[in-house]
C-alpha positions as a Markdown table, in Angstrom:
| # | Residue | x | y | z |
|---|---|---|---|---|
| 1 | Met | -5.1 | -14.2 | 47.8 |
| 2 | Lys | -2.4 | -12.4 | 45.8 |
| 3 | Asp | -2.7 | -8.9 | 44.4 |
| 4 | Asp | -2.6 | -9.3 | 40.6 |
| 5 | Thr | -2.7 | -5.6 | 39.8 |
| 6 | Pro | 0.9 | -5.3 | 38.3 |
| 7 | Ala | 0.2 | -8.4 | 36.1 |
| 8 | Ile | -3.0 | -6.9 | 34.8 |
| 9 | Ile | -1.4 | -3.6 | 34.2 |
| 10 | Ala | 1.4 | -5.2 | 32.3 |
| 11 | Leu | -1.0 | -7.3 | 30.2 |
| 12 | Leu | -3.1 | -4.2 | 29.4 |
| 13 | Phe | 0.1 | -2.4 | 28.4 |
| 14 | Val | 1.1 | -5.2 | 26.0 |
| 15 | Leu | -2.3 | -5.4 | 24.5 |
| 16 | Ala | -2.3 | -1.6 | 24.0 |
| 17 | Ala | 1.1 | -1.8 | 22.3 |
| 18 | Leu | -0.1 | -4.6 | 20.0 |
| 19 | Cys | -3.2 | -2.7 | 19.1 |
| 20 | Phe | -1.1 | 0.4 | 18.3 |
| 21 | Met | 1.3 | -1.6 | 16.1 |
| 22 | Phe | -1.5 | -3.4 | 14.3 |
| 23 | Gly | -3.3 | 0.0 | 13.7 |
| 24 | Thr | -0.1 | 1.5 | 12.4 |
| 25 | Phe | 0.5 | -1.4 | 10.0 |
| 26 | Ile | -3.1 | -1.3 | 8.7 |
| 27 | Gly | -3.0 | 2.5 | 8.4 |
| 28 | Ser | 0.3 | 2.5 | 6.4 |
| 29 | Lys | -1.0 | -0.2 | 4.0 |
| 30 | Leu | -4.2 | 1.8 | 3.4 |
| 31 | Glu | -2.2 | 5.0 | 2.8 |
| 32 | Arg | 0.1 | 3.2 | 0.3 |
| 33 | Asp | -2.9 | 1.7 | -1.5 |
| 34 | Gln | -4.6 | 5.1 | -1.7 |
| 35 | Lys | -1.4 | 6.7 | -3.1 |
| 36 | Asn | -1.2 | 4.0 | -5.7 |
| 37 | Ile | -4.8 | 4.5 | -6.8 |
| 38 | Glu | -4.3 | 8.3 | -7.1 |
| 39 | Ala | -1.1 | 7.8 | -9.1 |
| 40 | Val | -2.9 | 5.5 | -11.6 |
| 41 | Lys | -5.9 | 7.9 | -11.8 |
| 42 | Arg | -3.5 | 10.8 | -12.6 |
| 43 | Gly | -1.6 | 8.8 | -15.2 |
| 44 | His | 1.7 | 8.6 | -13.4 |
| 45 | Ala | 1.6 | 4.8 | -12.9 |
| 46 | Thr | 0.0 | 1.6 | -14.1 |
| 47 | Trp | -0.9 | -1.9 | -12.9 |
| 48 | Val | 1.2 | -4.4 | -14.8 |
| 49 | Val | 0.8 | -8.2 | -14.9 |
| 50 | Ser | 3.9 | -10.0 | -13.8 |
| 51 | Thr | 5.2 | -13.3 | -15.2 |
| 52 | Asp | 3.5 | -15.3 | -12.5 |
| 53 | Gly | 0.1 | -13.7 | -13.3 |
| 54 | Ser | -0.2 | -11.3 | -10.3 |
| 55 | Thr | -0.6 | -7.6 | -10.8 |
| 56 | Ile | 2.1 | -5.2 | -9.5 |
| 57 | Phe | 2.2 | -1.4 | -9.2 |
| 58 | Gln | 4.7 | 0.3 | -11.5 |
| 59 | Trp | 5.6 | 3.9 | -12.0 |
| 60 | Lys | 5.9 | 5.2 | -15.5 |
| 61 | Glu | 9.4 | 6.0 | -16.8 |
| 62 | Ser | 8.6 | 9.7 | -17.1 |
| 63 | Cys | 7.5 | 10.0 | -13.5 |
| 64 | Lys | 10.5 | 8.3 | -11.8 |
């Protein structure tokens, strides 16, 4: 029977790195969304409908 401890440690390290990257991605997206919501509430930006029908965030000219 072989000792699989180094393989298990490596697997746990990879899983921890993936969890960290996933959490960072989700956190940055949530922070950006919150910033956009605050900018719209304060009147510095708006949501605009693009030509394909989707909505996009757009800063007002006076706030650029």
